[in-house]
C-alpha positions in Angstrom: 64.1 -64.5 -53.1 63.0 -64.2 -49.5 64.5 -61.7 -46.9 65.4 -64.8 -45.0 67.7 -66.2 -47.7 70.1 -63.4 -47.0 73.5 -64.2 -45.4 75.0 -61.9 -42.7 78.0 -62.0 -40.6 76.8 -62.8 -37.1 80.5 -63.0 -36.0 80.6 -59.2 -36.0 77.8 -59.1 -33.4 79.7 -61.2 -30.9 77.3 -64.0 -31.4 78.4 -67.1 -29.0 77.0 -69.5 -31.5 79.4 -68.3 -34.3 82.5 -67.5 -32.0 85.5 -69.4 -33.7 87.1 -69.8 -30.3 84.0 -71.5 -28.8 83.5 -73.6 -31.8 87.1 -74.8 -31.8 87.2 -75.4 -28.1 83.8 -77.1 -27.7 83.6 -78.9 -30.9 87.1 -79.0 -32.5 85.6 -77.1 -35.6 87.5 -74.8 -37.9 86.6 -71.1 -38.7 84.6 -72.3 -41.7 82.3 -74.2 -39.6 78.5 -74.0 -39.6 77.1 -73.8 -36.2 73.7 -75.9 -35.7 74.0 -76.1 -31.9 72.6 -73.3 -30.0 69.0 -72.4 -30.3 68.9 -68.9 -31.8 68.0 -67.5 -35.2 70.6 -66.7 -38.1 68.4 -64.0 -39.6 68.8 -60.4 -39.1 66.6 -59.0 -36.5 63.3 -57.6 -37.8 63.7 -54.1 -39.2 61.0 -52.5 -36.7 62.9 -53.9 -33.7 66.2 -52.5 -35.0 64.8 -49.3 -35.5 63.4 -49.2 -32.1 66.6 -50.2 -30.6 68.5 -47.7 -32.6 66.1 -45.0 -31.6 66.7 -45.8 -28.1 70.5 -45.8 -28.6 70.2 -42.2 -29.8 69.0 -41.1 -26.4 72.3 -40.7 -24.3 71.0 -42.3 -21.2 71.7 -46.0 -20.4 71.2 -45.7 -16.6 68.7 -47.6 -14.4 65.2 -48.0 -15.9 61.7 -49.0 -15.0 58.9 -51.1 -16.6 56.6 -48.7 -18.2 52.8 -49.2 -18.5 53.4 -49.8 -22.3 55.0 -53.1 -21.4 51.9 -54.4 -19.7 49.7 -52.9 -22.3 51.7 -54.5 -25.2 52.1 -57.9 -23.6 48.3 -58.1 -23.0 47.4 -57.1 -26.5 49.9 -59.7 -28.2 48.6 -62.6 -26.0 45.0 -61.6 -26.9 45.5 -61.1 -30.5 47.8 -64.0 -31.2 46.8 -66.7 -28.7 43.4 -65.9 -27.4 44.6 -65.4 -23.7 43.0 -62.7 -21.5 45.5 -61.4 -19.2 45.8 -58.8 -16.6 48.6 -56.3 -15.9 49.0 -57.3 -12.3 49.7 -60.9 -13.3 52.9 -60.0 -15.4 56.3 -59.8 -14.1 59.5 -59.3 -16.4 62.0 -61.9 -15.6 65.1 -61.3 -17.6 65.5 -64.7 -19.0 63.5 -68.0 -18.7 66.3 -70.3 -17.5 67.3 -67.9 -14.5 63.5 -67.8 -13.7 63.2 -71.5 -13.5 66.0 -71.4 -10.8 64.1 -68.7 -9.0 60.9 -70.8 -9.1 62.6 -73.8 -7.9 64.0 -71.8 -5.1 60.6 -70.2 -4.2 58.3 -73.3 -4.3 60.7 -76.2 -3.1 62.8 -76.7 -0.2 66.3 -78.4 -0.2 65.7 -81.9 -0.8 62.3 -81.8 -2.2 61.6 -82.9 -5.9 60.7 -81.5 -9.3 59.3 -83.4 -12.1 60.1 -83.1 -15.8 59.4 -85.1 -19.0 62.5 -86.5 -20.9 64.3 -85.8 -23.1 64.4 -82.3 -22.0 66.3 -79.1 -22.3 69.1 -79.7 -19.9 68.9 -76.2 -18.0 65.6 -77.5 -16.8 67.5 -80.1 -14.8 70.1 -77.7 -13.8 67.6 -75.5 -12.3 66.6 -78.4 -9.9 69.8 -79.9 -9.2 72.0 -76.8 -8.9 69.6 -75.8 -6.1 70.2 -79.0 -4.2 66.7 -80.2 -5.1 65.9 -83.8 -6.4 65.3 -84.3 -10.1 62.4 -86.9 -11.0 62.1 -87.8 -14.6 59.0 -89.2 -16.5 60.2 -90.5 -20.1 58.1 -89.4 -23.0 57.0 -92.4 -25.0 57.7 -92.7 -28.7 54.7 -93.7 -30.6 54.1 -93.4 -34.2 57.3 -91.4 -34.7 56.3 -88.7 -32.1 56.5 -88.3 -28.4 53.4 -88.7 -26.2 53.0 -88.4 -22.4 53.1 -91.5 -20.2 50.3 -90.4 -17.9 50.4 -93.5 -15.7 53.9 -92.9 -15.1 53.5 -89.1 -14.4 50.5 -89.9 -11.8 52.8 -92.4 -10.0 55.5 -89.7 -9.6 53.2 -86.8 -8.9 51.6 -89.0 -6.0 54.9 -88.9 -4.2 54.8 -86.3 -1.4 58.2 -84.8 -2.3 57.2 -83.8 -5.7 56.1 -80.1 -5.5 56.7 -78.8 -8.9 56.1 -80.0 -12.5 57.9 -78.2 -15.5 56.0 -78.5 -18.8 57.7 -77.7 -22.2 55.1 -76.7 -24.5 55.8 -77.0 -27.5 58.3 -79.6 -26.7 62.1 -79.1 -26.9 63.9 -80.9 -28.6 61.3 -82.4 -30.9 59.0 -79.6 -31.9 55.8 -81.7 -30.8 52.8 -79.3 -30.1 50.6 -80.9 -27.5 46.9 -81.3 -28.0 44.3 -79.7 -25.8 43.3 -83.1 -24.7 46.8 -84.0 -23.8 47.3 -80.8 -21.8 43.9 -81.1 -20.1 45.1 -84.5 -18.6 48.4 -82.8 -17.5 46.6 -80.0 -15.8 44.2 -82.5 -14.1 47.2 -84.7 -12.8 48.8 -81.7 -11.3 45.3 -80.5 -9.6 44.8 -83.9 -8.3 48.3 -84.1 -6.7 48.5 -80.6 -5.5 51.7 -80.0 -7.9 52.6 -76.6 -8.9 52.5 -76.4 -12.9 55.3 -74.4 -14.5 54.4 -74.1 -18.3 57.4 -73.1 -20.5 55.7 -71.9 -23.7 58.6 -69.9 -25.3 58.4 -71.8 -28.5 54.7 -71.0 -29.2 55.3 -68.1 -31.4 57.0 -70.4 -34.1 54.1 -73.0 -34.5 54.1 -74.1 -38.2 51.2 -73.0 -40.6 48.2 -75.1 -40.2 49.1 -76.3 -36.7 47.1 -75.0 -33.7 48.9 -74.1 -30.4 46.8 -74.5 -27.1 48.2 -73.0 -23.8 47.8 -75.0 -20.8 45.2 -72.5 -19.3 42.9 -72.9 -22.4 43.2 -76.7 -22.2 42.7 -76.9 -18.4 41.1 -73.5 -17.1 41.1 -74.9 -13.4 45.0 -75.0 -13.4 45.3 -71.3 -14.1 45.5 -70.4 -10.5 47.8 -73.3 -9.6 50.4 -72.5 -12.4 52.9 -70.1 -13.9 53.4 -69.4 -17.5 56.9 -68.8 -18.8 56.6 -66.5 -22.1 59.3 -64.7 -24.2 59.7 -63.0 -27.4 63.5 -64.3 -27.4 63.1 -67.5 -29.7 60.9 -65.9 -32.3 62.5 -62.5 -32.5 66.1 -63.6 -31.6 66.3 -61.1 -28.5 68.1 -63.5 -26.3 70.8 -60.9 -25.4 68.3 -58.3 -24.2 66.7 -60.6 -21.6 63.0 -60.0 -22.4 61.4 -62.9 -20.9 58.3 -62.8 -18.5 56.0 -64.8 -16.3 52.3 -64.6 -16.0 50.9 -65.6 -12.6 47.0 -65.1 -11.8 46.9 -66.2 -8.3 48.3 -63.4 -5.9 49.7 -65.9 -3.4 51.9 -67.6 -5.9 52.9 -64.2 -7.6 53.8 -62.6 -4.1 56.0 -65.7 -3.3 57.9 -65.5 -6.6 58.2 -61.7 -6.2 59.9 -62.3 -2.7 62.3 -64.6 -4.5 63.1 -62.1 -7.2 63.9 -59.6 -4.4 66.1 -62.1 -2.6 68.0 -62.4 -5.7 68.1 -58.7 -6.4 66.2 -58.8 -9.8 65.8 -55.0 -10.5 65.6 -52.8 -13.6 65.6 -54.1 -17.1 68.0 -53.8 -19.8 67.8 -50.2 -21.5 66.9 -51.8 -24.8 64.7 -54.7 -23.6 61.4 -52.9 -23.4 61.7 -50.9 -26.7 62.6 -54.2 -28.5 59.8 -56.0 -27.1 57.2 -53.4 -27.7 58.3 -53.3 -31.4 58.2 -57.0 -31.8 54.8 -57.1 -30.3 53.3 -54.1 -32.1 55.1 -54.0 -35.5 56.4 -57.4 -36.4 53.4 -59.6 -37.0 54.0 -60.0 -40.9 57.7 -60.6 -40.4 57.1 -63.3 -37.8 54.3 -65.0 -40.0 57.0 -65.0 -42.9 59.8 -66.3 -40.9 57.8 -69.1 -39.6 56.7 -70.2 -42.9 60.3 -70.0 -44.0 61.4 -72.1 -41.2 58.7 -74.7 -41.9 59.9 -74.9 -45.3 63.4 -75.3 -44.0 62.2 -78.2 -42.0 60.5 -79.7 -45.0 63.7 -79.4 -47.1 65.9 -81.0 -44.5 63.4 -83.8 -44.0 63.3 -84.5 -47.7 67.0 -84.3 -48.0 67.6 -86.6 -45.3 65.2 -89.2 -46.4 68.0 -90.2 -48.9 70.0 -91.3 -45.8 67.9 -94.3 -44.5 69.9 -94.3 -41.2 68.8 -90.9 -40.3 65.2 -90.6 -39.2 63.9 -87.0 -38.9 61.1 -86.7 -36.2 58.2 -84.9 -37.7 58.0 -81.3 -36.0 55.1 -78.9 -35.6 56.9 -76.0 -34.4 60.3 -74.4 -33.8 63.6 -74.2 -35.8 65.2 -77.5 -34.3 65.2 -80.7 -36.0 65.3 -84.0 -33.7 67.0 -86.9 -35.6 67.3 -90.6 -34.8 70.7 -91.6 -35.7 70.9 -95.0 -33.7 71.1 -97.0 -37.0 74.0 -94.8 -38.2 76.4 -94.6 -35.3 77.6 -97.2 -32.8 77.7 -94.5 -29.9 77.8 -91.0 -29.2 81.5 -90.7 -29.7 81.1 -91.9 -33.4 78.4 -89.4 -33.8 80.6 -86.6 -32.6 83.5 -87.6 -34.9 80.9 -87.5 -38.0 79.7 -84.1 -37.3 83.3 -82.9 -36.5 84.3 -84.3 -39.9 81.3 -82.3 -41.4 82.7 -79.2 -39.7 79.2 -78.6 -38.1 78.2 -78.3 -34.5 75.2 -80.1 -33.1 73.7 -81.1 -29.8 74.0 -84.7 -29.0 71.0 -86.6 -27.3 72.8 -87.2 -24.1 72.5 -83.5 -23.4 68.8 -83.6 -23.0 68.9 -85.2 -19.4 67.7 -88.8 -20.4 66.3 -90.8 -23.0 67.8 -88.7 -25.8 70.8 -91.2 -26.5 71.0 -92.0 -30.3 69.5 -88.7 -31.5 71.0 -85.4 -32.6 69.5 -82.0 -32.6 70.2 -79.5 -35.5 69.2 -76.1 -35.6 67.7 -75.2 -39.0 66.8 -71.5 -38.3 69.1 -70.1 -40.9 69.2 -68.9 -44.6 68.3 -71.9 -46.8 71.7 -71.5 -48.8 73.5 -72.2 -45.5 71.3 -75.1 -44.7 71.8 -76.6 -48.1 75.7 -76.2 -47.6 75.3 -78.0 -44.2 73.3 -80.8 -45.6 75.8 -81.1 -48.5 78.6 -81.7 -46.0 76.7 -84.4 -44.3 76.1 -86.0 -47.6 79.7 -85.8 -48.4 80.9 -87.3 -45.2 78.3 -89.9 -45.1 79.6 -91.2 -48.5 83.2 -91.7 -47.1 81.8 -92.8 -43.7 80.2 -95.8 -45.4 82.7 -95.9 -48.5 79.9 -95.5 -50.9 78.5 -92.9 -53.3 76.4 -90.3 -51.8 72.8 -89.6 -53.0 72.9 -86.7 -55.4 72.3 -83.5 -53.6 68.9 -81.8 -54.6 
């Protein structure tokens, strides 16, 4: 039995994903619901992280903090060891959440009325970071070829050529599909940004959860020339479930870009980190390699389990994933519209994220979080099979 098979009560920790009131209000679900929407993990935190936080709790001082040298040393070592990235301490800035950081980047590097380019379907907060700051959102739809997404480089080039487009936000690996971009694809992305003088912001927060046998390439490795014209957004939050501690950070080699963003941080009064953020990050990056490797393999097996089970429902087409704990499923043949899709998952007592959430080009899809103990995933899939049988008034496939 894997350590990740263990069920535990996330409601006890005030987890938003599991809050009965949120599930009832947002999805119309019962207290027995299984949430599959919010992108966090349903596993207990890695023991070394728990130990580090508890050791910090024992120190009766929760006042203002600072960023110690150990933070920079740990981040530099992790990126070199796990990803082959050579970073310098001056390039690092703790940012207390990737989503807020995207807002600061938009504020710092665009003016009101200027434009930011993203690919779609996309994580909706990308769009919010643009539109909530009175900037214009420009989208370039990903193309669906051979059951996976690819860039439309001609469309991206046309849109980057516009004088109002100042920033391109890349999601690598891609959310919601789990696609890991190749070095060749990323090189073309970097070259386009250089050619059109567009600042490239690469959100790589899902890189820690790339499946065994799949190679992740950072944008800087694929296109070294883009390094001084870009910002990397990195974080242990997805892989180690630290979203509540706000331990994200940015990496910016160019001093001019770095200073400009630092001024925006100061304008937004971004100051000392959470008392537990640095101890948790240091533990994650120094003592949890084995835990992470086991967790990633477990989630990859979860994906294979879901894919194989849902293969028995021909109207549900699971897009192959190479990373992450999110399954992107084409249900256009099963539901007439999104309202019917929502009714189906409400009947299953499961929460999900419908395709329209992903800015554009996601209609007819649904995203399910599979970062959970397999017994819980089995129960969720059993519910889908049971409702599917009644939905079509036919016998459901026998659960495996």
